[in-house]
Biopython code that builds the backbone (N, CA, C, O; Angstrom):
import numpy as np
from Bio.PDB.StructureBuilder import StructureBuilder

atoms = [
    (1, "MET", "N", (305.698, 262.471, 136.842)),
    (1, "MET", "CA", (306.174, 261.405, 137.613)),
    (1, "MET", "C", (307.182, 261.499, 138.301)),
    (1, "MET", "O", (308.102, 262.091, 137.737)),
    (2, "THR", "N", (307.457, 261.009, 139.704)),
    (2, "THR", "CA", (308.300, 261.182, 140.302)),
    (2, "THR", "C", (309.345, 260.177, 140.272)),
    (2, "THR", "O", (309.102, 258.997, 140.018)),
    (3, "THR", "N", (310.725, 260.708, 140.577)),
    (3, "THR", "CA", (311.740, 259.295, 140.472)),
    (3, "THR", "C", (310.971, 257.903, 140.981)),
    (3, "THR", "O", (310.639, 256.861, 140.417)),
    (4, "SER", "N", (310.847, 258.487, 142.497)),
    (4, "SER", "CA", (310.026, 257.014, 143.097)),
    (4, "SER", "C", (309.065, 256.383, 142.408)),
    (4, "SER", "O", (309.167, 255.165, 142.263)),
    (5, "GLY", "N", (308.082, 257.004, 141.918)),
    (5, "GLY", "CA", (306.927, 256.388, 141.439)),
    (5, "GLY", "C", (307.257, 255.667, 140.063)),
    (5, "GLY", "O", (306.509, 254.820, 139.574)),
    (6, "ALA", "N", (308.617, 256.144, 139.404)),
    (6, "ALA", "CA", (309.338, 255.542, 138.208)),
    (6, "ALA", "C", (310.052, 254.289, 138.726)),
    (6, "ALA", "O", (309.924, 253.248, 138.081)),
    (7, "ASN", "N", (310.750, 254.307, 139.773)),
    (7, "ASN", "CA", (311.208, 253.000, 140.199)),
    (7, "ASN", "C", (310.420, 252.208, 140.678)),
    (7, "ASN", "O", (310.792, 251.071, 140.386)),
    (8, "ARG", "N", (309.386, 252.200, 141.352)),
    (8, "ARG", "CA", (308.445, 251.618, 141.664)),
    (8, "ARG", "C", (307.915, 250.673, 140.628)),
    (8, "ARG", "O", (307.874, 249.452, 140.778)),
    (9, "ILE", "N", (307.429, 251.462, 139.346)),
    (9, "ILE", "CA", (306.679, 250.939, 138.059)),
    (9, "ILE", "C", (307.961, 250.110, 137.519)),
    (9, "ILE", "O", (307.544, 249.084, 136.983)),
    (10, "LEU", "N", (308.925, 250.165, 137.485)),
    (10, "LEU", "CA", (310.456, 249.500, 136.803)),
    (10, "LEU", "C", (310.231, 248.284, 137.923)),
    (10, "LEU", "O", (309.796, 247.221, 137.478)),
    (11, "ASP", "N", (310.482, 248.374, 139.239)),
    (11, "ASP", "CA", (310.465, 247.343, 139.666)),
    (11, "ASP", "C", (309.553, 246.480, 139.919)),
    (11, "ASP", "O", (309.843, 245.327, 140.238)),
    (12, "ASP", "N", (308.157, 246.965, 139.802)),
    (12, "ASP", "CA", (306.731, 245.962, 139.431)),
    (12, "ASP", "C", (306.859, 245.239, 138.287)),
    (12, "ASP", "O", (306.336, 244.135, 138.138)),
    (13, "PHE", "N", (307.707, 245.946, 137.237)),
    (13, "PHE", "CA", (307.827, 245.403, 135.640)),
    (13, "PHE", "C", (308.756, 244.189, 136.112)),
    (13, "PHE", "O", (308.435, 243.037, 135.818)),
    (14, "ALA", "N", (309.884, 244.458, 136.831)),
    (14, "ALA", "CA", (310.816, 243.473, 136.365)),
    (14, "ALA", "C", (310.269, 242.458, 137.469)),
    (14, "ALA", "O", (310.634, 241.314, 137.195)),
    (15, "LYS", "N", (309.468, 242.533, 138.688)),
    (15, "LYS", "CA", (308.935, 241.572, 139.215)),
    (15, "LYS", "C", (308.083, 240.554, 138.298)),
    (15, "LYS", "O", (308.129, 239.325, 138.252)),
    (16, "LEU", "N", (307.393, 241.356, 137.676)),
    (16, "LEU", "CA", (306.557, 240.615, 136.556)),
    (16, "LEU", "C", (306.841, 239.707, 135.697)),
    (16, "LEU", "O", (306.301, 238.633, 135.434)),
    (17, "MET", "N", (308.261, 240.545, 135.045)),
    (17, "MET", "CA", (308.954, 239.499, 134.171)),
    (17, "MET", "C", (309.550, 238.199, 134.921)),
    (17, "MET", "O", (309.500, 237.069, 134.435)),
    (18, "THR", "N", (309.992, 238.445, 135.890)),
    (18, "THR", "CA", (310.504, 237.102, 136.954)),
    (18, "THR", "C", (309.615, 236.519, 136.913)),
    (18, "THR", "O", (309.811, 235.431, 136.372)),
    (19, "ASP", "N", (308.521, 236.701, 137.268)),
    (19, "ASP", "CA", (307.513, 235.961, 137.439)),
    (19, "ASP", "C", (306.914, 234.951, 136.050)),
    (19, "ASP", "O", (306.692, 233.745, 135.948)),
    (20, "ALA", "N", (306.811, 235.946, 135.229)),
    (20, "ALA", "CA", (306.352, 235.166, 133.894)),
    (20, "ALA", "C", (307.629, 234.390, 133.457)),
    (20, "ALA", "O", (307.373, 233.489, 132.658)),
    (21, "ALA", "N", (308.806, 234.507, 133.754)),
    (21, "ALA", "CA", (309.966, 233.486, 133.339)),
    (21, "ALA", "C", (310.072, 232.497, 134.120)),
    (21, "ALA", "O", (310.749, 231.538, 133.749)),
    (22, "GLY", "N", (309.365, 232.481, 135.523)),
    (22, "GLY", "CA", (309.637, 231.431, 136.098)),
    (22, "GLY", "C", (308.379, 230.287, 135.956)),
    (22, "GLY", "O", (308.374, 229.080, 136.196)),
    (23, "ALA", "N", (307.203, 231.303, 135.406)),
    (23, "ALA", "CA", (306.036, 230.427, 134.984)),
    (23, "ALA", "C", (306.220, 229.488, 133.821)),
    (23, "ALA", "O", (306.005, 228.277, 133.865)),
    (24, "ALA", "N", (306.605, 230.111, 132.867)),
    (24, "ALA", "CA", (307.236, 229.748, 131.390)),
    (24, "ALA", "C", (308.227, 229.008, 131.470)),
    (24, "ALA", "O", (308.466, 228.352, 130.456)),
    (25, "GLN", "N", (309.013, 228.859, 132.480)),
    (25, "GLN", "CA", (310.030, 227.481, 132.865)),
    (25, "GLN", "C", (309.146, 226.439, 133.439)),
    (25, "GLN", "O", (309.195, 225.366, 132.838)),
    (26, "GLY", "N", (308.255, 226.506, 134.579)),
    (26, "GLY", "CA", (307.587, 225.671, 135.013)),
    (26, "GLY", "C", (306.354, 224.947, 134.019)),
    (26, "GLY", "O", (305.864, 223.856, 134.311)),
    (27, "VAL", "N", (305.899, 225.828, 132.666)),
    (27, "VAL", "CA", (305.195, 225.062, 131.909)),
    (27, "VAL", "C", (306.003, 224.308, 130.992)),
    (27, "VAL", "O", (305.656, 223.139, 130.824)),
    (28, "ARG", "N", (307.200, 224.803, 130.242)),
    (28, "ARG", "CA", (308.191, 223.854, 129.573)),
    (28, "ARG", "C", (308.685, 222.671, 130.385)),
    (28, "ARG", "O", (309.091, 221.657, 129.817)),
    (29, "LYS", "N", (308.657, 222.779, 131.652)),
    (29, "LYS", "CA", (309.212, 221.507, 132.462)),
    (29, "LYS", "C", (308.015, 220.703, 132.563)),
    (29, "LYS", "O", (308.161, 219.501, 132.342)),
    (30, "GLU", "N", (306.782, 221.156, 132.873)),
    (30, "GLU", "CA", (305.547, 219.872, 132.591)),
    (30, "GLU", "C", (305.493, 219.314, 131.337)),
    (30, "GLU", "O", (305.314, 218.112, 131.140)),
    (31, "ALA", "N", (305.647, 220.176, 130.451)),
    (31, "ALA", "CA", (305.297, 220.124, 128.910)),
    (31, "ALA", "C", (306.635, 219.130, 128.462)),
    (31, "ALA", "O", (306.417, 218.491, 127.432)),
    (32, "GLU", "N", (307.685, 218.959, 128.950)),
    (32, "GLU", "CA", (308.778, 218.092, 128.561)),
    (32, "GLU", "C", (308.284, 216.830, 129.401)),
    (32, "GLU", "O", (308.551, 215.813, 128.762)),
    (33, "THR", "N", (307.630, 216.530, 130.662)),
    (33, "THR", "CA", (307.334, 215.878, 131.241)),
    (33, "THR", "C", (306.260, 214.977, 130.555)),
    (33, "THR", "O", (306.209, 213.777, 130.287)),
    (34, "VAL", "N", (305.526, 215.911, 130.402)),
    (34, "VAL", "CA", (303.863, 214.896, 129.609)),
    (34, "VAL", "C", (304.843, 214.521, 128.219)),
    (34, "VAL", "O", (304.579, 213.414, 127.750)),
    (35, "PHE", "N", (305.594, 215.050, 127.724)),
    (35, "PHE", "CA", (306.071, 214.648, 126.363)),
    (35, "PHE", "C", (306.835, 213.204, 126.600)),
    (35, "PHE", "O", (306.533, 212.098, 126.151)),
    (36, "ARG", "N", (307.805, 213.547, 127.362)),
    (36, "ARG", "CA", (308.485, 212.331, 127.939)),
    (36, "ARG", "C", (307.345, 210.723, 128.265)),
    (36, "ARG", "O", (307.665, 209.536, 128.192)),
    (37, "ALA", "N", (306.558, 211.094, 128.474)),
    (37, "ALA", "CA", (305.430, 210.477, 128.949)),
    (37, "ALA", "C", (304.681, 209.508, 128.158)),
    (37, "ALA", "O", (304.419, 208.315, 128.308)),
    (38, "GLN", "N", (304.387, 210.484, 127.171)),
    (38, "GLN", "CA", (303.918, 209.960, 125.946)),
    (38, "GLN", "C", (304.629, 209.432, 124.977)),
    (38, "GLN", "O", (304.053, 208.661, 124.209)),
    (39, "ALA", "N", (305.749, 209.664, 124.826)),
    (39, "ALA", "CA", (307.052, 208.693, 123.952)),
    (39, "ALA", "C", (307.260, 207.397, 124.693)),
    (39, "ALA", "O", (307.313, 206.322, 124.095)),
    (40, "GLU", "N", (307.364, 207.496, 125.851)),
    (40, "GLU", "CA", (307.613, 206.047, 126.849)),
    (40, "GLU", "C", (306.313, 205.301, 126.353)),
    (40, "GLU", "O", (306.308, 204.222, 125.760)),
    (41, "ARG", "N", (305.293, 206.003, 126.671)),
    (41, "ARG", "CA", (304.085, 204.962, 126.246)),
    (41, "ARG", "C", (303.821, 204.273, 124.479)),
    (41, "ARG", "O", (303.503, 203.150, 124.089)),
    (42, "PHE", "N", (304.112, 205.477, 123.795)),
    (42, "PHE", "CA", (304.485, 204.990, 122.324)),
    (42, "PHE", "C", (305.306, 203.992, 122.031)),
    (42, "PHE", "O", (305.011, 203.073, 121.267)),
    (43, "ILE", "N", (306.644, 204.147, 122.766)),
    (43, "ILE", "CA", (307.386, 203.137, 122.461)),
    (43, "ILE", "C", (307.167, 201.676, 123.192)),
    (43, "ILE", "O", (307.516, 200.604, 122.698)),
    (44, "ASN", "N", (306.701, 201.797, 124.109)),
    (44, "ASN", "CA", (306.205, 200.793, 125.066)),
    (44, "ASN", "C", (305.448, 199.924, 124.074)),
    (44, "ASN", "O", (305.843, 198.790, 123.803)),
    (45, "GLY", "N", (304.184, 200.548, 123.448)),
    (45, "GLY", "CA", (303.103, 200.089, 122.429)),
    (45, "GLY", "C", (303.543, 199.449, 121.001)),
    (45, "GLY", "O", (302.919, 198.709, 120.240)),
    (46, "MET", "N", (304.779, 199.976, 120.920)),
    (46, "MET", "CA", (305.375, 199.453, 119.781)),
    (46, "MET", "C", (305.931, 197.983, 119.802)),
    (46, "MET", "O", (306.223, 197.453, 118.730)),
    (47, "ASP", "N", (306.042, 197.507, 120.640)),
    (47, "ASP", "CA", (306.416, 196.068, 121.012)),
    (47, "ASP", "C", (308.053, 195.573, 120.376)),
    (47, "ASP", "O", (308.476, 194.529, 119.879)),
    (48, "LEU", "N", (308.620, 196.810, 120.668)),
    (48, "LEU", "CA", (310.014, 196.493, 120.327)),
    (48, "LEU", "C", (310.755, 195.653, 121.457)),
    (48, "LEU", "O", (310.341, 195.360, 122.579)),
    (49, "VAL", "N", (311.794, 195.392, 120.934)),
    (49, "VAL", "CA", (312.595, 194.541, 121.838)),
    (49, "VAL", "C", (313.641, 194.935, 122.403)),
    (49, "VAL", "O", (314.102, 195.728, 121.583)),
    (50, "LYS", "N", (314.469, 194.902, 123.448)),
    (50, "LYS", "CA", (315.227, 195.552, 124.106)),
    (50, "LYS", "C", (316.722, 195.048, 123.395)),
    (50, "LYS", "O", (316.757, 193.956, 122.828)),
    (51, "ARG", "N", (317.718, 195.756, 123.453)),
    (51, "ARG", "CA", (318.909, 195.508, 122.795)),
    (51, "ARG", "C", (319.516, 194.160, 123.254)),
    (51, "ARG", "O", (320.175, 193.537, 122.422)),
    (52, "GLU", "N", (319.361, 193.655, 124.484)),
    (52, "GLU", "CA", (320.268, 192.362, 125.103)),
    (52, "GLU", "C", (319.433, 191.483, 124.202)),
    (52, "GLU", "O", (320.065, 190.684, 123.511)),
    (53, "GLU", "N", (318.337, 191.496, 124.114)),
    (53, "GLU", "CA", (317.445, 190.404, 123.528)),
    (53, "GLU", "C", (317.822, 190.350, 122.211)),
    (53, "GLU", "O", (318.156, 189.315, 121.636)),
    (54, "PHE", "N", (317.772, 191.511, 121.690)),
    (54, "PHE", "CA", (318.101, 191.478, 119.961)),
    (54, "PHE", "C", (319.301, 190.626, 119.817)),
    (54, "PHE", "O", (319.256, 189.612, 119.120)),
    (55, "GLU", "N", (320.502, 191.034, 120.517)),
    (55, "GLU", "CA", (321.948, 190.620, 120.686)),
    (55, "GLU", "C", (321.997, 188.917, 120.821)),
    (55, "GLU", "O", (322.667, 188.082, 120.214)),
    (56, "VAL", "N", (321.002, 188.799, 121.872)),
    (56, "VAL", "CA", (320.918, 187.063, 122.125)),
    (56, "VAL", "C", (320.504, 186.465, 120.927)),
    (56, "VAL", "O", (321.200, 185.535, 120.518)),
    (57, "VAL", "N", (319.263, 186.885, 120.105)),
    (57, "VAL", "CA", (318.561, 186.332, 119.241)),
    (57, "VAL", "C", (319.574, 186.187, 117.756)),
    (57, "VAL", "O", (319.542, 185.175, 117.056)),
    (58, "ARG", "N", (320.288, 187.172, 117.506)),
    (58, "ARG", "CA", (321.343, 187.528, 116.629)),
    (58, "ARG", "C", (322.438, 186.548, 116.836)),
    (58, "ARG", "O", (322.855, 185.909, 115.870)),
    (59, "GLU", "N", (322.885, 186.397, 117.902)),
    (59, "GLU", "CA", (323.862, 185.218, 118.072)),
    (59, "GLU", "C", (323.604, 183.614, 117.793)),
    (59, "GLU", "O", (324.323, 182.846, 117.153)),
    (60, "MET", "N", (322.145, 183.292, 118.584)),
    (60, "MET", "CA", (321.585, 182.281, 118.032)),
    (60, "MET", "C", (321.656, 182.283, 115.953)),
    (60, "MET", "O", (322.358, 181.652, 115.163)),
    (61, "ALA", "N", (320.906, 182.989, 115.824)),
    (61, "ALA", "CA", (321.097, 183.152, 114.515)),
    (61, "ALA", "C", (322.480, 182.656, 113.580)),
    (61, "ALA", "O", (322.592, 181.817, 112.687)),
    (62, "ILE", "N", (323.385, 183.512, 114.176)),
    (62, "ILE", "CA", (324.259, 183.194, 113.656)),
    (62, "ILE", "C", (325.234, 181.681, 113.634)),
    (62, "ILE", "O", (326.075, 181.291, 112.824)),
    (63, "LYS", "N", (324.703, 181.072, 114.887)),
    (63, "LYS", "CA", (325.456, 179.949, 115.220)),
    (63, "LYS", "C", (324.567, 179.007, 114.111)),
    (63, "LYS", "O", (325.187, 178.143, 113.490)),
    (64, "ALA", "N", (323.299, 179.160, 113.901)),
    (64, "ALA", "CA", (322.388, 178.050, 113.448)),
    (64, "ALA", "C", (322.958, 178.463, 111.860)),
    (64, "ALA", "O", (323.050, 177.505, 111.092)),
    (65, "ARG", "N", (323.316, 179.717, 111.362)),
    (65, "ARG", "CA", (324.046, 179.842, 109.823)),
    (65, "ARG", "C", (324.877, 178.899, 109.935)),
    (65, "ARG", "O", (324.725, 177.791, 109.421)),
    (66, "ASP", "N", (325.918, 179.278, 110.675)),
    (66, "ASP", "CA", (326.958, 178.604, 110.791)),
    (66, "ASP", "C", (327.302, 176.941, 110.754)),
    (66, "ASP", "O", (328.274, 176.358, 110.272)),
    (67, "GLU", "N", (326.112, 176.420, 111.458)),
    (67, "GLU", "CA", (325.853, 175.043, 111.518)),
    (67, "GLU", "C", (325.087, 174.384, 110.597)),
    (67, "GLU", "O", (325.001, 173.156, 110.589)),
    (68, "ASN", "N", (324.296, 175.384, 109.506)),
    (68, "ASN", "CA", (323.719, 174.943, 108.238)),
    (68, "ASN", "C", (324.856, 174.943, 107.346)),
    (68, "ASN", "O", (325.089, 173.963, 106.638)),
    (69, "ASP", "N", (325.551, 175.942, 107.336)),
    (69, "ASP", "CA", (326.704, 175.669, 106.394)),
    (69, "ASP", "C", (327.747, 174.686, 106.402)),
    (69, "ASP", "O", (328.367, 174.441, 105.367)),
    (70, "ALA", "N", (328.044, 173.982, 107.705)),
    (70, "ALA", "CA", (328.704, 172.922, 107.899)),
    (70, "ALA", "C", (327.947, 171.563, 107.693)),
    (70, "ALA", "O", (328.573, 170.503, 107.659)),
    (71, "LEU", "N", (326.521, 171.624, 107.552)),
    (71, "LEU", "CA", (326.036, 170.698, 107.584)),
    (71, "LEU", "C", (325.761, 170.462, 105.884)),
    (71, "LEU", "O", (325.741, 169.339, 105.380)),
    (72, "LEU", "N", (325.549, 171.769, 105.092)),
    (72, "LEU", "CA", (325.502, 171.502, 103.690)),
    (72, "LEU", "C", (326.820, 171.184, 103.163)),
    (72, "LEU", "O", (326.834, 170.587, 102.087)),
    (73, "LYS", "N", (328.131, 171.518, 103.814)),
    (73, "LYS", "CA", (329.163, 170.773, 103.287)),
    (73, "LYS", "C", (329.330, 169.552, 103.484)),
    (73, "LYS", "O", (330.252, 169.023, 102.862)),
    (74, "ARG", "N", (328.562, 168.771, 104.337)),
    (74, "ARG", "CA", (328.838, 167.400, 104.656)),
    (74, "ARG", "C", (327.959, 166.806, 103.709)),
    (74, "ARG", "O", (328.230, 165.740, 103.157)),
    (75, "ILE", "N", (327.014, 167.391, 103.517)),
    (75, "ILE", "CA", (326.174, 166.617, 102.520)),
    (75, "ILE", "C", (326.853, 166.683, 100.957)),
    (75, "ILE", "O", (326.807, 165.734, 100.175)),
    (76, "GLU", "N", (327.429, 167.866, 100.690)),
    (76, "GLU", "CA", (327.956, 167.676, 99.578)),
    (76, "GLU", "C", (329.036, 166.637, 99.600)),
    (76, "GLU", "O", (329.093, 165.829, 98.673)),
    (77, "ALA", "N", (329.857, 166.598, 100.542)),
    (77, "ALA", "CA", (330.883, 165.660, 100.336)),
    (77, "ALA", "C", (330.392, 164.246, 100.301)),
    (77, "ALA", "O", (330.827, 163.366, 99.558)),
    (78, "LEU", "N", (329.402, 164.123, 101.221)),
    (78, "LEU", "CA", (328.677, 162.824, 100.931)),
    (78, "LEU", "C", (328.119, 162.193, 99.378)),
    (78, "LEU", "O", (328.179, 161.091, 98.834)),
    (79, "GLU", "N", (327.468, 163.744, 98.956)),
    (79, "GLU", "CA", (326.668, 163.328, 97.540)),
    (79, "GLU", "C", (328.135, 163.136, 96.583)),
    (79, "GLU", "O", (328.034, 162.502, 95.532)),
    (80, "ALA", "N", (329.079, 163.533, 96.865)),
    (80, "ALA", "CA", (330.468, 163.462, 95.994)),
    (80, "ALA", "C", (330.984, 161.847, 95.909)),
    (80, "ALA", "O", (331.150, 161.125, 94.925)),
    (81, "ARG", "N", (331.180, 161.567, 97.470)),
    (81, "ARG", "CA", (331.499, 160.324, 97.536)),
    (81, "ARG", "C", (330.432, 159.197, 96.810)),
    (81, "ARG", "O", (330.892, 158.279, 96.131)),
    (82, "LEU", "N", (329.081, 159.348, 97.005)),
    (82, "LEU", "CA", (328.085, 158.598, 96.266)),
    (82, "LEU", "C", (328.253, 158.602, 95.107)),
    (82, "LEU", "O", (328.216, 157.506, 94.548)),
    (83, "ASN", "N", (328.480, 159.708, 94.362)),
    (83, "ASN", "CA", (328.533, 160.020, 93.113)),
    (83, "ASN", "C", (329.929, 159.534, 92.485)),
    (83, "ASN", "O", (329.927, 159.370, 91.265)),
    (84, "ALA", "N", (331.011, 159.309, 93.118)),
    (84, "ALA", "CA", (332.219, 158.639, 92.702)),
    (84, "ALA", "C", (332.522, 157.354, 92.911)),
    (84, "ALA", "O", (333.575, 156.819, 92.564)),
    (85, "GLY", "N", (331.317, 156.660, 93.662)),
    (85, "GLY", "CA", (331.454, 155.202, 93.953)),
    (85, "GLY", "C", (330.534, 154.781, 92.462)),
    (85, "GLY", "O", (330.869, 153.746, 91.884)),
    (86, "SER", "N", (329.555, 155.497, 91.972)),
    (86, "SER", "CA", (328.720, 155.200, 91.022)),
    (86, "SER", "C", (329.367, 154.604, 89.582)),
    (86, "SER", "O", (328.622, 154.306, 88.647)),
]
sb = StructureBuilder()
sb.init_structure("model")
sb.init_model(0)
sb.init_chain("A")
sb.init_seg("    ")
for serial, (resi, resn, name, xyz) in enumerate(atoms, 1):
    if name == "N":
        sb.init_residue(resn, " ", resi, " ")
    sb.init_atom(name, np.array(xyz, "f"), 0.0, 1.0, " ", f" {name:<3s}", serial, name[0])
structure = sb.get_structure()
């Protein structure tokens, strides 16, 4: 084999490897895109709430609990007054 023949084979091999690497990268990007789309569909199908909505409901629950505690103390105070008067 001649030197120019060997160089041509190496050049062809290098081009083949470059093309294969580019194709592999394209397949990887497409797989990531498909995975992201599937994951998004899965998450949307789980009927999850957004963080902002969760925080609003959480604040409402804290307020309701505080109001409940205050009412319980008022009831206890009224019952104590009733029992003291009897």
